[in-house]
C-alpha positions in Angstrom: 0.1 0.2 -0.1 1.6 3.6 -1.3 2.3 5.8 2.2 0.8 9.4 2.3 4.6 11.1 1.7 4.3 9.2 -1.9 1.2 10.0 -2.6 1.5 14.0 -1.8 5.0 13.6 -4.2 3.0 12.0 -6.6 -0.2 14.5 -6.7 2.6 17.3 -6.7 3.8 16.2 -9.3 1.0 15.6 -11.3 -0.2 19.1 -10.6 3.2 20.4 -11.8 2.3 18.6 -14.9 -0.7 19.9 -15.6 0.5 23.4 -15.3 3.2 22.7 -17.7 0.8 21.2 -20.5 -1.4 24.1 -20.0 1.2 26.3 -20.5 2.5 25.0 -23.3 -0.9 24.7 -25.0 -1.8 29.0 -24.0 2.0 29.7 -25.7 0.6 27.9 -29.1 -2.6 29.6 -28.5 -3.4 30.7 -32.5 -4.3 34.2 -33.1 -7.8 34.7 -34.9 -7.7 36.7 -38.0 -10.5 37.6 -40.5 -9.3 36.9 -44.0 -11.2 37.7 -47.2 -9.9 37.3 -50.8 -11.2 37.0 -54.1 -11.1 34.0 -56.4 -9.0 34.8 -59.0 -5.3 32.8 -59.3 -3.9 36.0 -57.3 -5.7 34.9 -54.3 -4.7 31.3 -54.2 -1.7 32.1 -52.0 -4.0 32.1 -48.9 -5.9 29.2 -50.1 -3.0 27.3 -50.1 -1.4 29.3 -46.7 -4.6 27.4 -45.4 -4.8 24.0 -46.6 -1.2 23.1 -46.0 -1.5 24.2 -42.4 0.8 27.4 -43.1 -0.9 29.2 -41.1 -1.4 27.1 -38.0 2.1 26.7 -38.3 2.8 30.4 -37.9 0.2 30.6 -35.3 -3.0 32.2 -37.2 -6.1 30.9 -36.9 -8.1 32.0 -39.9 -11.2 30.7 -42.2 -11.0 32.8 -45.5 -14.2 34.4 -47.0 -14.5 34.3 -50.8 -15.6 37.2 -53.5 -15.6 37.4 -56.9 -14.3 41.3 -56.8 -12.9 43.4 -54.5 -16.0 45.8 -54.4 -17.9 44.1 -51.7 -14.6 43.3 -49.9 -14.1 47.3 -49.3 -17.7 48.2 -48.6 -17.0 45.5 -45.6 -13.8 47.4 -44.5 -15.8 50.8 -43.3 -18.3 48.2 -41.3 -14.3 46.5 -39.8 -15.6 43.0 -41.4 -12.5 41.6 -42.0 -8.4 42.3 -40.4 -6.1 41.2 -43.7 -7.4 41.1 -47.3 -6.0 40.4 -50.8 -7.2 43.3 -52.9 -6.6 44.4 -56.8 -5.0 47.7 -56.9 -7.7 50.1 -57.9 -9.9 49.6 -54.9 -7.0 49.3 -52.8 -6.1 52.8 -54.6 -9.8 54.2 -54.1 -10.5 53.4 -50.8 -7.3 52.8 -49.2 -6.6 56.4 -48.1 -10.4 57.0 -47.3 -10.6 54.0 -45.1 -7.1 54.2 -43.9 -6.6 50.4 -45.2 -2.7 49.7 -45.2 -0.9 47.8 -47.9 1.6 45.5 -46.4 2.5 43.2 -49.5 2.6 42.6 -53.5 1.8 39.4 -54.6 1.2 39.9 -58.4 2.1 42.9 -60.7 -1.4 42.3 -62.6 -1.2 44.3 -65.4 -0.7 41.6 -68.2 -3.5 39.4 -66.8 -5.8 42.2 -67.5 -7.3 41.8 -70.8 -10.1 42.8 -73.8 -11.2 39.2 -75.3 -13.3 39.4 -78.5 -14.6 36.4 -81.2 -11.7 36.3 -83.7 -13.3 38.2 -86.6 -14.8 41.1 -84.5 -11.0 41.6 -83.1 -9.6 41.3 -86.6 -12.2 44.1 -88.1 -11.0 46.7 -84.9 -7.5 45.8 -85.6 -7.8 46.9 -89.0 -10.1 49.8 -87.9 -10.1 50.9 -84.6 -13.0 53.2 -85.4 -14.7 50.2 -86.0 -15.3 49.7 -81.9 -17.4 52.6 -82.1 -20.8 51.6 -80.7 -19.3 48.6 -79.6 -20.8 46.8 -76.7 -18.3 46.1 -74.0 -18.9 44.3 -70.7 -16.8 45.7 -67.9 -16.4 45.2 -64.2 -16.8 48.8 -62.9 -13.8 50.3 -61.1 -11.8 47.6 -61.2 -7.9 46.8 -62.6 -10.4 46.0 -65.8 -12.3 48.6 -65.8 -8.9 50.8 -65.8 -7.2 49.1 -68.4 -10.6 49.5 -70.4 -10.2 53.0 -71.0 -6.3 52.9 -71.7 -7.3 50.3 -74.4 -9.6 52.9 -75.7 -7.2 55.8 -75.0 -4.6 54.1 -77.0 -7.0 54.1 -80.7 -8.0 57.9 -79.8 -11.7 56.9 -78.1 -13.1 57.1 -75.0 -15.5 55.3 -72.8 -18.5 57.5 -74.1 -17.4 56.1 -77.7 -18.7 52.8 -76.8 -21.9 51.2 -74.8 -20.2 50.0 -71.2 -22.0 47.4 -69.7 -21.5 46.8 -66.2 -20.9 43.2 -65.0 -19.1 40.8 -62.6 -16.5 38.8 -64.2 -18.6 35.1 -63.7 -21.5 36.8 -65.3 -19.9 38.6 -68.0 -18.3 34.9 -69.0 -21.8 33.5 -69.0 -23.2 36.3 -71.3 -20.5 36.2 -73.6 -20.4 32.6 -74.3 -24.0 32.6 -75.1 -23.4 35.4 -77.9 -23.9 38.9 -75.9 -21.8 41.5 -76.6 -18.7 42.3 -78.5 -15.5 42.7 -76.2 -15.0 41.7 -72.4 -13.0 42.6 -70.1 -12.0 40.1 -68.4 -9.1 38.7 -66.0 -8.3 34.8 -64.6 -9.3 32.1 -64.4 -12.8 33.9 -66.9 -9.9 35.1 -69.4 -8.4 31.7 -70.0 -11.7 30.2 -70.3 -12.6 32.6 -73.0 -9.3 32.3 -74.7 -9.9 28.3 -74.5 -12.9 28.4 -76.2 -11.3 30.3 -79.1 -11.6 34.1 -78.4 -8.5 36.2 -78.8 -7.1 38.9 -77.0 -7.7 42.7 -78.2 -5.7 44.4 -75.7 -4.2 44.0 -72.2 -2.9 46.3 -69.7 0.8 45.4 -70.5 0.2 47.2 -73.6 -0.8 50.2 -72.3 2.4 50.5 -69.8 -0.3 50.4 -66.9 0.9 49.0 -63.4 -1.4 47.0 -61.2 0.0 45.8 -58.1 -2.2 42.9 -56.6 -1.9 43.7 -52.4 -1.9 42.2 -49.2 -3.9 44.7 -47.4 -4.6 45.3 -43.2 -7.8 46.9 -42.1 -6.8 50.1 -40.4 -8.0 49.3 -37.1 -6.4 46.0 -37.1 -3.2 47.9 -38.2 -3.3 50.5 -35.4 -3.4 47.7 -31.9 0.2 47.4 -31.5 -0.4 43.7 -30.0 -1.3 43.0 -33.6 1.8 43.3 -35.2 3.4 39.9 -34.8 0.1 38.4 -36.1 0.3 40.6 -39.2 4.2 39.3 -39.6 2.9 35.8 -39.0 -0.1 35.8 -41.9 2.6 37.6 -44.3 5.0 34.4 -43.4 2.8 32.1 -44.0 1.6 33.3 -47.4 5.4 33.8 -48.2 5.8 30.3 -47.4 2.9 29.6 -49.5 4.8 30.8 -52.6 7.6 29.7 -52.0 6.4 26.0 -51.9 4.2 26.5 -54.6 7.2 27.8 -57.1 9.5 25.2 -55.8 7.0 22.2 -57.6 4.9 22.9 -60.8 3.6 19.7 -60.4 2.5 19.6 -56.7 1.4 23.4 -57.6 -1.4 22.5 -60.4 -2.5 19.5 -58.1 -3.2 22.2 -55.2 -4.9 24.2 -57.9 -7.1 22.2 -59.1 -8.4 21.8 -55.8 -8.7 25.2 -55.1 -10.5 25.6 -58.4 -12.8 23.1 -57.0 -13.2 24.9 -54.1 -14.5 28.0 -56.0 -16.6 26.6 -58.0 -15.5 26.5 -61.4 -14.4 23.4 -62.5 -12.3 24.3 -65.5 -10.7 21.8 -67.7 -7.1 20.6 -66.7 -6.0 22.6 -70.4 -7.4 26.1 -68.8 -6.2 25.0 -65.6 -2.4 24.4 -66.7 -2.6 28.2 -67.8 -3.6 29.4 -64.7 -1.2 27.4 -63.0 1.4 29.3 -65.3 0.3 32.4 -64.6 1.2 31.4 -60.8 4.6 30.4 -61.2 5.6 32.9 -63.9 3.9 36.2 -61.7 4.3 35.6 -57.9 6.2 37.5 -56.3 8.8 36.3 -53.1 9.5 38.7 -50.3 12.7 39.9 -52.2 10.9 41.6 -55.0 7.6 42.6 -52.9 10.2 44.9 -50.5 11.7 46.2 -54.1 7.8 47.6 -54.5 7.2 48.8 -51.1 10.4 50.4 -50.5 11.4 53.7 -51.7 13.1 54.0 -54.5 16.3 56.4 -54.9 13.8 59.0 -56.2 12.4 58.6 -52.2 9.0 57.1 -53.9 8.6 53.3 -53.7 7.2 51.9 -57.1 4.0 50.8 -55.6 3.7 54.8 -54.7 3.8 55.7 -58.3 1.2 52.5 -59.5 -1.1 53.9 -57.3 -0.8 57.5 -58.1 -1.8 56.4 -61.7 -4.9 54.2 -60.8 -6.1 57.8 -58.7 -6.1 59.7 -62.0 -8.1 57.1 -63.2 -10.6 57.4 -60.2 -10.1 61.7 -60.8 -11.3 61.2 -64.6 -14.3 59.0 -63.3 -15.5 61.7 -61.0 -14.5 59.6 -58.3 -11.7 61.5 -56.3 -11.0 65.2 -56.9 -7.2 64.7 -56.0 -4.0 61.9 -56.1 -3.6 60.7 -52.0 -0.6 60.5 -50.3 0.1 57.0 -50.9 3.1 57.0 -48.9 1.3 57.1 -45.6 -1.2 53.6 -46.2 2.1 52.0 -47.4 4.2 50.3 -44.8 6.6 47.9 -45.9 8.0 47.6 -42.6 6.4 44.0 -41.6 8.4 42.8 -45.2 11.4 44.1 -43.9 10.9 42.6 -40.2 10.6 39.4 -41.9 13.5 40.0 -44.1 15.6 40.9 -40.9 14.4 37.5 -39.1 12.3 38.2 -36.6 
């Protein structure tokens, strides 16, 4: 029979063990982050970070919400409905300064994927005679990167949006309508652009041809960024996404296999041929830590390249009557989180 001193010693050891276990669990407690994104290929890192367990590895508990474009995400920002999000540049440029949204990373230069696509015979006609564009019906996602690109493509041939018939449309609705035979041109981005090209439709113009810059960015809500306690959480969120980028770029085959799961998750179910084109974009455009820092950090002229990109977009919004002047974007671009990662924090 066990004597009392031994019983007391074992009980004390058990209490200490429970205490240590609780302390360890507490130290590993995950930080809750409300993450939003859009379903384009540019949002894939967020899906990958979740599926690969990278958010959890870096202490983040998040269940991302997905949207077809950035407009509803910006609308939700005013209600403080999310903490960190992925966004295309125009909604970030329009809503960022007004709502105090802080750009903390840049995953892609998105200009090359923004395209005006049409049926081969119509594109051949307007390339031969740009004036044949007058009166054309063009599906456009309003105030998006594609809207910015459409304006530039028209200006390139001496036309304005008042010379054509703009049909406001979200991306999936554009795809469905254009496949059904409506409209003359479709302003689309991936994956809708890939789907149309897969059918034999062709590119009339893209944003690269017009020398536009369209950063696809990671943004932190102003209230979340304002709390000093969240600084480490933001850094860890970025680490998880950067780790996802490195994992994807290291092996195209496994990146493709995960992208197929992403495609099914977002409800598109595209063919493997089309998805290979999507993964080509991932492999050729995703930016790692070094390239992101170059875009967010001040150059020799004292201005960060991404500030210049946002300035150009702001001028587009001024022309559209949505802004009165170019904001000081340097106040809402913060490279310090990426710099902390680069320094080993």
